[in-house]
Backbone as XML, in Angstrom:
<?xml version="1.0"?>
<chain id="A" units="angstrom">
  <residue number="1" name="MET">
    <atom name="N" x="-85.399" y="-50.889" z="81.050"/>
    <atom name="CA" x="-85.187" y="-50.825" z="82.476"/>
    <atom name="C" x="-84.002" y="-49.913" z="82.810"/>
  </residue>
  <residue number="2" name="ALA">
    <atom name="N" x="-82.901" y="-50.046" z="82.073"/>
    <atom name="CA" x="-81.710" y="-49.230" z="82.326"/>
    <atom name="C" x="-81.998" y="-47.760" z="82.071"/>
  </residue>
  <residue number="3" name="ALA">
    <atom name="N" x="-82.810" y="-47.462" z="81.053"/>
    <atom name="CA" x="-83.143" y="-46.068" z="80.758"/>
    <atom name="C" x="-83.963" y="-45.465" z="81.896"/>
  </residue>
  <residue number="4" name="ARG">
    <atom name="N" x="-84.866" y="-46.255" z="82.470"/>
    <atom name="CA" x="-85.687" y="-45.776" z="83.587"/>
    <atom name="C" x="-84.807" y="-45.512" z="84.815"/>
  </residue>
  <residue number="5" name="GLN">
    <atom name="N" x="-83.851" y="-46.402" z="85.105"/>
    <atom name="CA" x="-82.950" y="-46.212" z="86.238"/>
    <atom name="C" x="-82.107" y="-44.962" z="86.045"/>
  </residue>
  <residue number="6" name="SER">
    <atom name="N" x="-81.647" y="-44.737" z="84.816"/>
    <atom name="CA" x="-80.846" y="-43.543" z="84.519"/>
    <atom name="C" x="-81.655" y="-42.269" z="84.772"/>
  </residue>
  <residue number="7" name="LEU">
    <atom name="N" x="-82.921" y="-42.268" z="84.381"/>
    <atom name="CA" x="-83.797" y="-41.113" z="84.617"/>
    <atom name="C" x="-83.985" y="-40.881" z="86.113"/>
  </residue>
  <residue number="8" name="VAL">
    <atom name="N" x="-84.189" y="-41.950" z="86.862"/>
    <atom name="CA" x="-84.371" y="-41.827" z="88.311"/>
    <atom name="C" x="-83.103" y="-41.280" z="88.947"/>
  </residue>
  <residue number="9" name="LEU">
    <atom name="N" x="-81.941" y="-41.768" z="88.560"/>
    <atom name="CA" x="-80.673" y="-41.280" z="89.119"/>
    <atom name="C" x="-80.474" y="-39.798" z="88.825"/>
  </residue>
  <residue number="10" name="ARG">
    <atom name="N" x="-80.795" y="-39.367" z="87.614"/>
    <atom name="CA" x="-80.641" y="-37.948" z="87.274"/>
    <atom name="C" x="-81.568" y="-37.087" z="88.115"/>
  </residue>
  <residue number="11" name="LYS">
    <atom name="N" x="-82.768" y="-37.564" z="88.406"/>
    <atom name="CA" x="-83.708" y="-36.802" z="89.217"/>
    <atom name="C" x="-83.219" y="-36.681" z="90.651"/>
  </residue>
  <residue number="12" name="LEU">
    <atom name="N" x="-82.513" y="-37.689" z="91.154"/>
    <atom name="CA" x="-82.078" y="-37.702" z="92.543"/>
    <atom name="C" x="-80.717" y="-37.068" z="92.762"/>
  </residue>
  <residue number="13" name="MET">
    <atom name="N" x="-79.968" y="-36.827" z="91.701"/>
    <atom name="CA" x="-78.632" y="-36.247" z="91.856"/>
    <atom name="C" x="-78.734" y="-34.814" z="92.336"/>
  </residue>
  <residue number="14" name="ARG">
    <atom name="N" x="-77.926" y="-34.480" z="93.295"/>
    <atom name="CA" x="-77.913" y="-33.131" z="93.838"/>
    <atom name="C" x="-76.643" y="-32.431" z="93.351"/>
  </residue>
  <residue number="15" name="LEU">
    <atom name="N" x="-76.778" y="-31.175" z="93.043"/>
    <atom name="CA" x="-75.641" y="-30.366" z="92.641"/>
    <atom name="C" x="-74.604" y="-30.375" z="93.760"/>
  </residue>
  <residue number="16" name="LYS">
    <atom name="N" x="-73.342" y="-30.530" z="93.418"/>
    <atom name="CA" x="-72.277" y="-30.513" z="94.439"/>
    <atom name="C" x="-72.295" y="-29.192" z="95.178"/>
  </residue>
  <residue number="17" name="SER">
    <atom name="N" x="-71.953" y="-29.250" z="96.460"/>
    <atom name="CA" x="-72.014" y="-28.064" z="97.313"/>
    <atom name="C" x="-71.188" y="-26.910" z="96.754"/>
  </residue>
  <residue number="18" name="GLY">
    <atom name="N" x="-69.982" y="-27.194" z="96.284"/>
    <atom name="CA" x="-69.126" y="-26.144" z="95.754"/>
    <atom name="C" x="-69.734" y="-25.419" z="94.575"/>
  </residue>
  <residue number="19" name="ILE">
    <atom name="N" x="-70.399" y="-26.149" z="93.703"/>
    <atom name="CA" x="-71.052" y="-25.540" z="92.546"/>
    <atom name="C" x="-72.255" y="-24.724" z="93.003"/>
  </residue>
  <residue number="20" name="TRP">
    <atom name="N" x="-73.048" y="-25.271" z="93.937"/>
    <atom name="CA" x="-74.201" y="-24.543" z="94.457"/>
    <atom name="C" x="-73.764" y="-23.248" z="95.116"/>
  </residue>
  <residue number="21" name="VAL">
    <atom name="N" x="-72.705" y="-23.309" z="95.937"/>
    <atom name="CA" x="-72.214" y="-22.118" z="96.632"/>
    <atom name="C" x="-71.724" y="-21.074" z="95.630"/>
  </residue>
  <residue number="22" name="ALA">
    <atom name="N" x="-70.998" y="-21.494" z="94.607"/>
    <atom name="CA" x="-70.515" y="-20.546" z="93.600"/>
    <atom name="C" x="-71.689" y="-19.847" z="92.905"/>
  </residue>
  <residue number="23" name="ALA">
    <atom name="N" x="-72.731" y="-20.609" z="92.574"/>
    <atom name="CA" x="-73.911" y="-20.011" z="91.936"/>
    <atom name="C" x="-74.624" y="-19.058" z="92.898"/>
  </residue>
  <residue number="24" name="TYR">
    <atom name="N" x="-74.698" y="-19.428" z="94.167"/>
    <atom name="CA" x="-75.343" y="-18.573" z="95.163"/>
    <atom name="C" x="-74.570" y="-17.257" z="95.338"/>
  </residue>
  <residue number="25" name="LEU">
    <atom name="N" x="-73.252" y="-17.341" z="95.423"/>
    <atom name="CA" x="-72.435" y="-16.130" z="95.530"/>
    <atom name="C" x="-72.627" y="-15.230" z="94.313"/>
  </residue>
  <residue number="26" name="ARG">
    <atom name="N" x="-72.720" y="-15.844" z="93.150"/>
    <atom name="CA" x="-72.944" y="-15.082" z="91.917"/>
    <atom name="C" x="-74.310" y="-14.387" z="91.955"/>
  </residue>
  <residue number="27" name="ARG">
    <atom name="N" x="-75.323" y="-15.104" z="92.448"/>
    <atom name="CA" x="-76.651" y="-14.492" z="92.537"/>
    <atom name="C" x="-76.629" y="-13.279" z="93.451"/>
  </residue>
  <residue number="28" name="CYS">
    <atom name="N" x="-75.956" y="-13.398" z="94.587"/>
    <atom name="CA" x="-75.834" y="-12.262" z="95.503"/>
    <atom name="C" x="-75.141" y="-11.093" z="94.807"/>
  </residue>
  <residue number="29" name="ALA">
    <atom name="N" x="-74.068" y="-11.387" z="94.081"/>
    <atom name="CA" x="-73.322" y="-10.333" z="93.379"/>
    <atom name="C" x="-74.197" y="-9.647" z="92.346"/>
  </residue>
  <residue number="30" name="VAL">
    <atom name="N" x="-74.996" y="-10.409" z="91.621"/>
    <atom name="CA" x="-75.896" y="-9.839" z="90.619"/>
    <atom name="C" x="-76.897" y="-8.890" z="91.279"/>
  </residue>
  <residue number="31" name="GLU">
    <atom name="N" x="-77.311" y="-9.228" z="92.493"/>
    <atom name="CA" x="-78.245" y="-8.379" z="93.249"/>
    <atom name="C" x="-77.559" y="-7.171" z="93.880"/>
  </residue>
  <residue number="32" name="GLY">
    <atom name="N" x="-76.224" y="-7.094" z="93.741"/>
    <atom name="CA" x="-75.473" y="-5.975" z="94.306"/>
    <atom name="C" x="-75.180" y="-6.123" z="95.788"/>
  </residue>
  <residue number="33" name="VAL">
    <atom name="N" x="-75.191" y="-7.360" z="96.273"/>
    <atom name="CA" x="-74.987" y="-7.633" z="97.688"/>
    <atom name="C" x="-73.691" y="-8.417" z="97.861"/>
  </residue>
  <residue number="34" name="PHE">
    <atom name="N" x="-72.902" y="-8.041" z="98.869"/>
    <atom name="CA" x="-71.657" y="-8.742" z="99.153"/>
    <atom name="C" x="-71.945" y="-10.032" z="99.901"/>
  </residue>
  <residue number="35" name="ALA">
    <atom name="N" x="-71.318" y="-11.119" z="99.459"/>
    <atom name="CA" x="-71.416" y="-12.404" z="100.141"/>
    <atom name="C" x="-70.071" y="-13.100" z="100.031"/>
  </residue>
  <residue number="36" name="ALA">
    <atom name="N" x="-69.687" y="-13.794" z="101.094"/>
    <atom name="CA" x="-68.385" y="-14.476" z="101.103"/>
    <atom name="C" x="-68.493" y="-15.787" z="101.847"/>
  </residue>
  <residue number="37" name="VAL">
    <atom name="N" x="-67.610" y="-16.704" z="101.490"/>
    <atom name="CA" x="-67.518" y="-17.980" z="102.168"/>
    <atom name="C" x="-66.629" y="-17.809" z="103.385"/>
  </residue>
  <residue number="38" name="ARG">
    <atom name="N" x="-67.165" y="-18.118" z="104.574"/>
    <atom name="CA" x="-66.381" y="-18.038" z="105.814"/>
    <atom name="C" x="-65.751" y="-19.366" z="106.154"/>
  </residue>
  <residue number="39" name="ALA">
    <atom name="N" x="-66.416" y="-20.455" z="105.830"/>
    <atom name="CA" x="-65.893" y="-21.794" z="106.094"/>
    <atom name="C" x="-66.277" y="-22.676" z="104.923"/>
  </residue>
  <residue number="40" name="GLU">
    <atom name="N" x="-65.334" y="-23.437" z="104.442"/>
    <atom name="CA" x="-65.583" y="-24.271" z="103.262"/>
    <atom name="C" x="-65.158" y="-25.699" z="103.566"/>
  </residue>
  <residue number="41" name="GLU">
    <atom name="N" x="-66.130" y="-26.569" z="103.685"/>
    <atom name="CA" x="-65.856" y="-27.980" z="103.930"/>
    <atom name="C" x="-66.759" y="-28.798" z="103.020"/>
  </residue>
  <residue number="42" name="ALA">
    <atom name="N" x="-67.144" y="-29.962" z="103.469"/>
    <atom name="CA" x="-67.885" y="-30.871" z="102.609"/>
    <atom name="C" x="-69.321" y="-31.097" z="103.043"/>
  </residue>
  <residue number="43" name="GLY">
    <atom name="N" x="-69.750" y="-30.533" z="104.135"/>
    <atom name="CA" x="-71.051" y="-30.877" z="104.692"/>
    <atom name="C" x="-72.153" y="-29.889" z="104.414"/>
  </residue>
  <residue number="44" name="ALA">
    <atom name="N" x="-72.970" y="-29.667" z="105.436"/>
    <atom name="CA" x="-74.155" y="-28.815" z="105.352"/>
    <atom name="C" x="-73.781" y="-27.367" z="105.051"/>
  </residue>
  <residue number="45" name="ILE">
    <atom name="N" x="-74.719" y="-26.660" z="104.457"/>
    <atom name="CA" x="-74.516" y="-25.245" z="104.106"/>
    <atom name="C" x="-75.371" y="-24.394" z="105.032"/>
  </residue>
  <residue number="46" name="PHE">
    <atom name="N" x="-74.745" y="-23.403" z="105.673"/>
    <atom name="CA" x="-75.436" y="-22.430" z="106.507"/>
    <atom name="C" x="-75.253" y="-21.060" z="105.892"/>
  </residue>
  <residue number="47" name="ILE">
    <atom name="N" x="-76.317" y="-20.288" z="105.840"/>
    <atom name="CA" x="-76.304" y="-18.934" z="105.289"/>
    <atom name="C" x="-76.598" y="-17.963" z="106.418"/>
  </residue>
  <residue number="48" name="LYS">
    <atom name="N" x="-75.640" y="-17.082" z="106.709"/>
    <atom name="CA" x="-75.851" y="-16.041" z="107.714"/>
    <atom name="C" x="-76.110" y="-14.735" z="106.971"/>
  </residue>
  <residue number="49" name="VAL">
    <atom name="N" x="-77.277" y="-14.147" z="107.211"/>
    <atom name="CA" x="-77.602" y="-12.854" z="106.622"/>
    <atom name="C" x="-77.333" y="-11.785" z="107.688"/>
  </residue>
  <residue number="50" name="ASN">
    <atom name="N" x="-76.331" y="-10.983" z="107.436"/>
    <atom name="CA" x="-75.916" y="-9.919" z="108.363"/>
    <atom name="C" x="-76.573" y="-8.623" z="107.905"/>
  </residue>
  <residue number="51" name="ARG">
    <atom name="N" x="-77.415" y="-8.030" z="108.764"/>
    <atom name="CA" x="-78.126" y="-6.797" z="108.404"/>
    <atom name="C" x="-77.261" y="-5.552" z="108.632"/>
  </residue>
  <residue number="52" name="LEU">
    <atom name="N" x="-76.037" y="-5.745" z="109.086"/>
    <atom name="CA" x="-75.079" y="-4.653" z="109.292"/>
    <atom name="C" x="-75.498" y="-3.666" z="110.375"/>
  </residue>
  <residue number="53" name="ASP">
    <atom name="N" x="-76.407" y="-4.113" z="111.241"/>
    <atom name="CA" x="-76.819" y="-3.284" z="112.373"/>
    <atom name="C" x="-76.707" y="-4.064" z="113.687"/>
  </residue>
  <residue number="54" name="GLY">
    <atom name="N" x="-75.949" y="-5.170" z="113.649"/>
    <atom name="CA" x="-75.787" y="-6.013" z="114.826"/>
    <atom name="C" x="-76.820" y="-7.125" z="114.907"/>
  </residue>
  <residue number="55" name="THR">
    <atom name="N" x="-77.694" y="-7.229" z="113.896"/>
    <atom name="CA" x="-78.703" y="-8.284" z="113.872"/>
    <atom name="C" x="-78.583" y="-9.071" z="112.573"/>
  </residue>
  <residue number="56" name="GLY">
    <atom name="N" x="-79.283" y="-10.182" z="112.514"/>
    <atom name="CA" x="-79.267" y="-10.996" z="111.315"/>
    <atom name="C" x="-80.177" y="-12.192" z="111.436"/>
  </residue>
  <residue number="57" name="ILE">
    <atom name="N" x="-80.050" y="-13.084" z="110.482"/>
    <atom name="CA" x="-80.821" y="-14.324" z="110.416"/>
    <atom name="C" x="-79.873" y="-15.424" z="109.980"/>
  </residue>
  <residue number="58" name="LEU">
    <atom name="N" x="-80.042" y="-16.621" z="110.534"/>
    <atom name="CA" x="-79.231" y="-17.762" z="110.126"/>
    <atom name="C" x="-80.129" y="-18.823" z="109.516"/>
  </residue>
  <residue number="59" name="TYR">
    <atom name="N" x="-79.801" y="-19.252" z="108.318"/>
    <atom name="CA" x="-80.517" y="-20.320" z="107.636"/>
    <atom name="C" x="-79.630" y="-21.551" z="107.602"/>
  </residue>
  <residue number="60" name="GLY">
    <atom name="N" x="-80.246" y="-22.705" z="107.797"/>
    <atom name="CA" x="-79.533" y="-23.976" z="107.736"/>
    <atom name="C" x="-80.351" y="-24.968" z="106.942"/>
  </residue>
  <residue number="61" name="PRO">
    <atom name="N" x="-79.830" y="-26.171" z="106.784"/>
    <atom name="CA" x="-80.559" y="-27.190" z="106.023"/>
    <atom name="C" x="-81.898" y="-27.501" z="106.670"/>
  </residue>
  <residue number="62" name="ALA">
    <atom name="N" x="-82.905" y="-27.624" z="105.844"/>
    <atom name="CA" x="-84.237" y="-27.989" z="106.334"/>
    <atom name="C" x="-84.237" y="-29.465" z="106.735"/>
  </residue>
  <residue number="63" name="PRO">
    <atom name="N" x="-85.079" y="-29.844" z="107.688"/>
    <atom name="CA" x="-85.160" y="-31.260" z="108.077"/>
    <atom name="C" x="-85.690" y="-32.116" z="106.927"/>
  </residue>
  <residue number="64" name="GLN">
    <atom name="N" x="-85.389" y="-33.397" z="106.978"/>
    <atom name="CA" x="-85.803" y="-34.311" z="105.911"/>
    <atom name="C" x="-87.309" y="-34.284" z="105.683"/>
  </residue>
  <residue number="65" name="ALA">
    <atom name="N" x="-88.087" y="-33.998" z="106.701"/>
    <atom name="CA" x="-89.541" y="-33.970" z="106.563"/>
    <atom name="C" x="-90.014" y="-32.892" z="105.587"/>
  </residue>
  <residue number="66" name="ALA">
    <atom name="N" x="-89.170" y="-31.920" z="105.281"/>
    <atom name="CA" x="-89.551" y="-30.834" z="104.385"/>
    <atom name="C" x="-89.470" y="-31.234" z="102.921"/>
  </residue>
  <residue number="67" name="PHE">
    <atom name="N" x="-88.796" y="-32.323" z="102.616"/>
    <atom name="CA" x="-88.600" y="-32.746" z="101.232"/>
    <atom name="C" x="-89.781" y="-33.583" z="100.775"/>
  </residue>
  <residue number="68" name="ASP">
    <atom name="N" x="-90.096" y="-33.464" z="99.480"/>
    <atom name="CA" x="-91.154" y="-34.281" z="98.932"/>
    <atom name="C" x="-90.672" y="-34.985" z="97.677"/>
  </residue>
  <residue number="69" name="GLU">
    <atom name="N" x="-91.490" y="-35.858" z="97.153"/>
    <atom name="CA" x="-91.102" y="-36.637" z="95.991"/>
    <atom name="C" x="-90.938" y="-35.796" z="94.734"/>
  </residue>
  <residue number="70" name="ALA">
    <atom name="N" x="-91.588" y="-34.660" z="94.655"/>
    <atom name="CA" x="-91.498" y="-33.809" z="93.465"/>
    <atom name="C" x="-90.128" y="-33.156" z="93.349"/>
  </residue>
  <residue number="71" name="GLN">
    <atom name="N" x="-89.503" y="-32.864" z="94.482"/>
    <atom name="CA" x="-88.195" y="-32.202" z="94.470"/>
    <atom name="C" x="-87.260" y="-32.851" z="95.493"/>
  </residue>
  <residue number="72" name="PRO">
    <atom name="N" x="-86.932" y="-34.139" z="95.311"/>
    <atom name="CA" x="-86.155" y="-34.836" z="96.338"/>
    <atom name="C" x="-84.701" y="-34.378" z="96.447"/>
  </residue>
  <residue number="73" name="ALA">
    <atom name="N" x="-84.149" y="-33.759" z="95.409"/>
    <atom name="CA" x="-82.734" y="-33.398" z="95.425"/>
    <atom name="C" x="-82.492" y="-31.895" z="95.589"/>
  </residue>
  <residue number="74" name="ASP">
    <atom name="N" x="-83.556" y="-31.108" z="95.691"/>
    <atom name="CA" x="-83.372" y="-29.663" z="95.865"/>
    <atom name="C" x="-82.815" y="-29.370" z="97.239"/>
  </residue>
  <residue number="75" name="ARG">
    <atom name="N" x="-82.034" y="-28.298" z="97.339"/>
    <atom name="CA" x="-81.566" y="-27.838" z="98.644"/>
    <atom name="C" x="-82.653" y="-26.972" z="99.232"/>
  </residue>
  <residue number="76" name="MET">
    <atom name="N" x="-83.036" y="-27.278" z="100.451"/>
    <atom name="CA" x="-84.062" y="-26.523" z="101.138"/>
    <atom name="C" x="-83.481" y="-26.011" z="102.445"/>
  </residue>
  <residue number="77" name="PHE">
    <atom name="N" x="-83.921" y="-24.827" z="102.840"/>
    <atom name="CA" x="-83.377" y="-24.174" z="104.026"/>
    <atom name="C" x="-84.504" y="-23.786" z="104.978"/>
  </residue>
  <residue number="78" name="ILE">
    <atom name="N" x="-84.128" y="-23.616" z="106.229"/>
    <atom name="CA" x="-85.046" y="-23.143" z="107.259"/>
    <atom name="C" x="-84.298" y="-22.142" z="108.117"/>
  </residue>
  <residue number="79" name="ALA">
    <atom name="N" x="-84.995" y="-21.129" z="108.596"/>
    <atom name="CA" x="-84.362" y="-20.184" z="109.516"/>
    <atom name="C" x="-84.148" y="-20.890" z="110.836"/>
  </residue>
  <residue number="80" name="VAL">
    <atom name="N" x="-82.888" y="-21.111" z="111.213"/>
    <atom name="CA" x="-82.590" y="-21.830" z="112.454"/>
    <atom name="C" x="-82.411" y="-20.880" z="113.620"/>
  </residue>
  <residue number="81" name="VAL">
    <atom name="N" x="-82.118" y="-19.626" z="113.352"/>
    <atom name="CA" x="-82.063" y="-18.569" z="114.366"/>
    <atom name="C" x="-82.822" y="-17.383" z="113.793"/>
  </residue>
  <residue number="82" name="ALA">
    <atom name="N" x="-83.712" y="-16.800" z="114.574"/>
    <atom name="CA" x="-84.495" y="-15.624" z="114.157"/>
    <atom name="C" x="-85.540" y="-15.996" z="113.122"/>
  </residue>
  <residue number="83" name="ARG">
    <atom name="N" x="-86.400" y="-16.931" z="113.449"/>
    <atom name="CA" x="-87.432" y="-17.356" z="112.505"/>
    <atom name="C" x="-88.387" y="-16.224" z="112.139"/>
  </residue>
  <residue number="84" name="GLU">
    <atom name="N" x="-88.857" y="-15.484" z="113.097"/>
    <atom name="CA" x="-89.847" y="-14.444" z="112.837"/>
    <atom name="C" x="-89.205" y="-13.068" z="112.617"/>
  </residue>
  <residue number="85" name="THR">
    <atom name="N" x="-88.176" y="-12.758" z="113.369"/>
    <atom name="CA" x="-87.497" y="-11.481" z="113.250"/>
    <atom name="C" x="-85.995" y="-11.712" z="113.302"/>
  </residue>
  <residue number="86" name="GLN">
    <atom name="N" x="-85.255" y="-10.697" z="113.020"/>
    <atom name="CA" x="-83.805" y="-10.821" z="113.125"/>
    <atom name="C" x="-83.399" y="-10.901" z="114.596"/>
  </residue>
  <residue number="87" name="THR">
    <atom name="N" x="-82.218" y="-11.438" z="114.842"/>
    <atom name="CA" x="-81.743" y="-11.589" z="116.214"/>
    <atom name="C" x="-80.327" y="-11.017" z="116.311"/>
  </residue>
  <residue number="88" name="GLN">
    <atom name="N" x="-79.808" y="-10.945" z="117.513"/>
    <atom name="CA" x="-78.479" y="-10.382" z="117.724"/>
    <atom name="C" x="-77.423" y="-11.271" z="117.064"/>
  </residue>
  <residue number="89" name="GLU">
    <atom name="N" x="-76.415" y="-10.619" z="116.495"/>
    <atom name="CA" x="-75.356" y="-11.332" z="115.797"/>
    <atom name="C" x="-74.628" y="-12.310" z="116.730"/>
  </residue>
  <residue number="90" name="ALA">
    <atom name="N" x="-74.489" y="-11.950" z="118.011"/>
    <atom name="CA" x="-73.825" y="-12.834" z="118.973"/>
    <atom name="C" x="-74.572" y="-14.158" z="119.115"/>
  </residue>
  <residue number="91" name="ASP">
    <atom name="N" x="-75.902" y="-14.126" z="119.071"/>
    <atom name="CA" x="-76.693" y="-15.354" z="119.159"/>
    <atom name="C" x="-76.486" y="-16.235" z="117.929"/>
  </residue>
  <residue number="92" name="ILE">
    <atom name="N" x="-76.371" y="-15.596" z="116.776"/>
    <atom name="CA" x="-76.123" y="-16.341" z="115.538"/>
    <atom name="C" x="-74.744" y="-16.984" z="115.600"/>
  </residue>
  <residue number="93" name="GLU">
    <atom name="N" x="-73.753" y="-16.227" z="116.041"/>
    <atom name="CA" x="-72.391" y="-16.768" z="116.123"/>
    <atom name="C" x="-72.318" y="-17.910" z="117.142"/>
  </residue>
  <residue number="94" name="ALA">
    <atom name="N" x="-73.075" y="-17.809" z="118.244"/>
    <atom name="CA" x="-73.113" y="-18.891" z="119.226"/>
    <atom name="C" x="-73.708" y="-20.155" z="118.610"/>
  </residue>
  <residue number="95" name="ARG">
    <atom name="N" x="-74.761" y="-19.999" z="117.822"/>
    <atom name="CA" x="-75.373" y="-21.165" z="117.156"/>
    <atom name="C" x="-74.398" y="-21.780" z="116.167"/>
  </residue>
  <residue number="96" name="LEU">
    <atom name="N" x="-73.684" y="-20.943" z="115.402"/>
    <atom name="CA" x="-72.698" y="-21.467" z="114.463"/>
    <atom name="C" x="-71.590" y="-22.215" z="115.195"/>
  </residue>
  <residue number="97" name="ALA">
    <atom name="N" x="-71.158" y="-21.705" z="116.328"/>
    <atom name="CA" x="-70.122" y="-22.379" z="117.118"/>
    <atom name="C" x="-70.613" y="-23.764" z="117.569"/>
  </residue>
  <residue number="98" name="ARG">
    <atom name="N" x="-71.888" y="-23.849" z="117.985"/>
    <atom name="CA" x="-72.453" y="-25.150" z="118.368"/>
    <atom name="C" x="-72.505" y="-26.103" z="117.184"/>
  </residue>
  <residue number="99" name="GLU">
    <atom name="N" x="-72.890" y="-25.583" z="116.028"/>
    <atom name="CA" x="-72.951" y="-26.421" z="114.821"/>
    <atom name="C" x="-71.562" y="-26.949" z="114.452"/>
  </residue>
  <residue number="100" name="ILE">
    <atom name="N" x="-70.549" y="-26.085" z="114.587"/>
    <atom name="CA" x="-69.175" y="-26.499" z="114.260"/>
    <atom name="C" x="-68.688" y="-27.554" z="115.250"/>
  </residue>
  <residue number="101" name="ARG">
    <atom name="N" x="-69.027" y="-27.394" z="116.533"/>
    <atom name="CA" x="-68.643" y="-28.413" z="117.518"/>
    <atom name="C" x="-69.320" y="-29.750" z="117.219"/>
  </residue>
  <residue number="102" name="PHE">
    <atom name="N" x="-70.564" y="-29.689" z="116.779"/>
    <atom name="CA" x="-71.313" y="-30.901" z="116.456"/>
    <atom name="C" x="-70.757" y="-31.573" z="115.212"/>
  </residue>
  <residue number="103" name="ASP">
    <atom name="N" x="-70.502" y="-30.793" z="114.171"/>
    <atom name="CA" x="-69.977" y="-31.320" z="112.909"/>
    <atom name="C" x="-69.152" y="-30.232" z="112.230"/>
  </residue>
  <residue number="104" name="PRO">
    <atom name="N" x="-67.825" y="-30.331" z="112.299"/>
    <atom name="CA" x="-66.982" y="-29.275" z="111.723"/>
    <atom name="C" x="-66.986" y="-29.229" z="110.188"/>
  </residue>
  <residue number="105" name="ASP">
    <atom name="N" x="-67.531" y="-30.247" z="109.541"/>
    <atom name="CA" x="-67.597" y="-30.256" z="108.081"/>
    <atom name="C" x="-68.853" y="-29.517" z="107.623"/>
  </residue>
  <residue number="106" name="LEU">
    <atom name="N" x="-68.741" y="-28.211" z="107.507"/>
    <atom name="CA" x="-69.866" y="-27.425" z="107.014"/>
    <atom name="C" x="-69.380" y="-26.203" z="106.264"/>
  </residue>
  <residue number="107" name="TRP">
    <atom name="N" x="-70.290" y="-25.633" z="105.529"/>
    <atom name="CA" x="-70.047" y="-24.384" z="104.811"/>
    <atom name="C" x="-70.748" y="-23.283" z="105.580"/>
  </residue>
  <residue number="108" name="ILE">
    <atom name="N" x="-70.105" y="-22.121" z="105.673"/>
    <atom name="CA" x="-70.756" y="-20.928" z="106.211"/>
    <atom name="C" x="-70.593" y="-19.828" z="105.179"/>
  </residue>
  <residue number="109" name="ILE">
    <atom name="N" x="-71.702" y="-19.323" z="104.687"/>
    <atom name="CA" x="-71.689" y="-18.191" z="103.752"/>
    <atom name="C" x="-72.319" y="-17.017" z="104.484"/>
  </residue>
  <residue number="110" name="GLU">
    <atom name="N" x="-71.635" y="-15.884" z="104.452"/>
    <atom name="CA" x="-72.187" y="-14.689" z="105.084"/>
    <atom name="C" x="-72.573" y="-13.680" z="104.018"/>
  </residue>
  <residue number="111" name="VAL">
    <atom name="N" x="-73.810" y="-13.221" z="104.106"/>
    <atom name="CA" x="-74.375" y="-12.240" z="103.177"/>
    <atom name="C" x="-74.578" y="-10.943" z="103.949"/>
  </residue>
  <residue number="112" name="GLU">
    <atom name="N" x="-74.117" y="-9.841" z="103.392"/>
    <atom name="CA" x="-74.318" y="-8.546" z="104.025"/>
    <atom name="C" x="-75.399" y="-7.777" z="103.268"/>
  </residue>
  <residue number="113" name="ASP">
    <atom name="N" x="-76.555" y="-7.631" z="103.906"/>
    <atom name="CA" x="-77.665" y="-6.939" z="103.263"/>
    <atom name="C" x="-78.526" y="-6.270" z="104.328"/>
  </residue>
  <residue number="114" name="ARG">
    <atom name="N" x="-78.579" y="-4.950" z="104.296"/>
    <atom name="CA" x="-79.345" y="-4.195" z="105.290"/>
    <atom name="C" x="-80.827" y="-4.561" z="105.290"/>
  </residue>
  <residue number="115" name="ALA">
    <atom name="N" x="-81.344" y="-4.987" z="104.142"/>
    <atom name="CA" x="-82.749" y="-5.375" z="104.060"/>
    <atom name="C" x="-82.999" y="-6.791" z="104.570"/>
  </residue>
  <residue number="116" name="GLY">
    <atom name="N" x="-81.941" y="-7.556" z="104.821"/>
    <atom name="CA" x="-82.098" y="-8.908" z="105.344"/>
    <atom name="C" x="-82.519" y="-9.939" z="104.319"/>
  </residue>
  <residue number="117" name="ARG">
    <atom name="N" x="-82.263" y="-9.670" z="103.044"/>
    <atom name="CA" x="-82.646" y="-10.602" z="101.991"/>
    <atom name="C" x="-81.675" y="-11.789" z="101.954"/>
  </residue>
  <residue number="118" name="SER">
    <atom name="N" x="-82.205" y="-12.984" z="101.754"/>
    <atom name="CA" x="-81.347" y="-14.179" z="101.715"/>
    <atom name="C" x="-81.073" y="-14.668" z="100.304"/>
  </residue>
  <residue number="119" name="PHE">
    <atom name="N" x="-81.938" y="-14.365" z="99.363"/>
    <atom name="CA" x="-81.842" y="-14.829" z="97.983"/>
    <atom name="C" x="-81.904" y="-16.356" z="97.875"/>
  </residue>
  <residue number="120" name="LEU">
    <atom name="N" x="-82.512" y="-17.006" z="98.856"/>
    <atom name="CA" x="-82.709" y="-18.452" z="98.833"/>
    <atom name="C" x="-84.083" y="-18.739" z="98.231"/>
  </residue>
  <residue number="121" name="ASP">
    <atom name="N" x="-84.119" y="-19.668" z="97.293"/>
    <atom name="CA" x="-85.380" y="-19.998" z="96.626"/>
    <atom name="C" x="-86.242" y="-20.979" z="97.413"/>
  </residue>
  <residue number="122" name="ASN">
    <atom name="N" x="-85.612" y="-21.849" z="98.172"/>
    <atom name="CA" x="-86.348" y="-22.914" z="98.855"/>
    <atom name="C" x="-86.217" y="-22.784" z="100.367"/>
  </residue>
  <residue number="123" name="VAL">
    <atom name="N" x="-86.996" y="-21.886" z="100.960"/>
    <atom name="CA" x="-87.006" y="-21.689" z="102.406"/>
    <atom name="C" x="-88.308" y="-22.238" z="102.949"/>
  </residue>
  <residue number="124" name="VAL">
    <atom name="N" x="-88.200" y="-23.130" z="103.936"/>
    <atom name="CA" x="-89.362" y="-23.689" z="104.602"/>
    <atom name="C" x="-89.743" y="-22.708" z="105.694"/>
  </residue>
  <residue number="125" name="HIS">
    <atom name="N" x="-90.955" y="-22.179" z="105.644"/>
    <atom name="CA" x="-91.360" y="-21.137" z="106.585"/>
    <atom name="C" x="-92.130" y="-21.655" z="107.798"/>
  </residue>
  <residue number="126" name="ASP">
    <atom name="N" x="-92.781" y="-22.785" z="107.652"/>
    <atom name="CA" x="-93.536" y="-23.296" z="108.793"/>
    <atom name="C" x="-92.737" y="-24.368" z="109.511"/>
  </residue>
  <residue number="127" name="SER">
    <atom name="N" x="-93.138" y="-24.688" z="110.727"/>
    <atom name="CA" x="-92.439" y="-25.711" z="111.484"/>
    <atom name="C" x="-92.844" y="-27.066" z="110.950"/>
  </residue>
  <residue number="128" name="ILE">
    <atom name="N" x="-91.869" y="-27.949" z="110.870"/>
    <atom name="CA" x="-92.096" y="-29.295" z="110.320"/>
    <atom name="C" x="-92.285" y="-30.246" z="111.472"/>
  </residue>
</chain>
């Protein structure tokens, strides 16, 4: 029984945010793209992809409905601003300001990539 509980706990454990962010920054660097942490706290992670032309995309945590039993501890993201196309950077910054007012404990990582690549493995593309 204890061995089964240990296996279940290991499956449900999520990588700490700081470790995930460090790995994500490293992945961006390997791809030759600059990425930096703008805000470092203990909560949700938001990824702002800056296309360096005044537009971008903002990714945030996917809603709980996006998670399934096969991958309950994976980090999943959804485009919270500019789902179909990129949007003006001012709109992204306004959304981030609202998120900070709602809950100041969050991470903001900004990626600078003219192609708009996020390098996120788990992006939910449809509406939940």
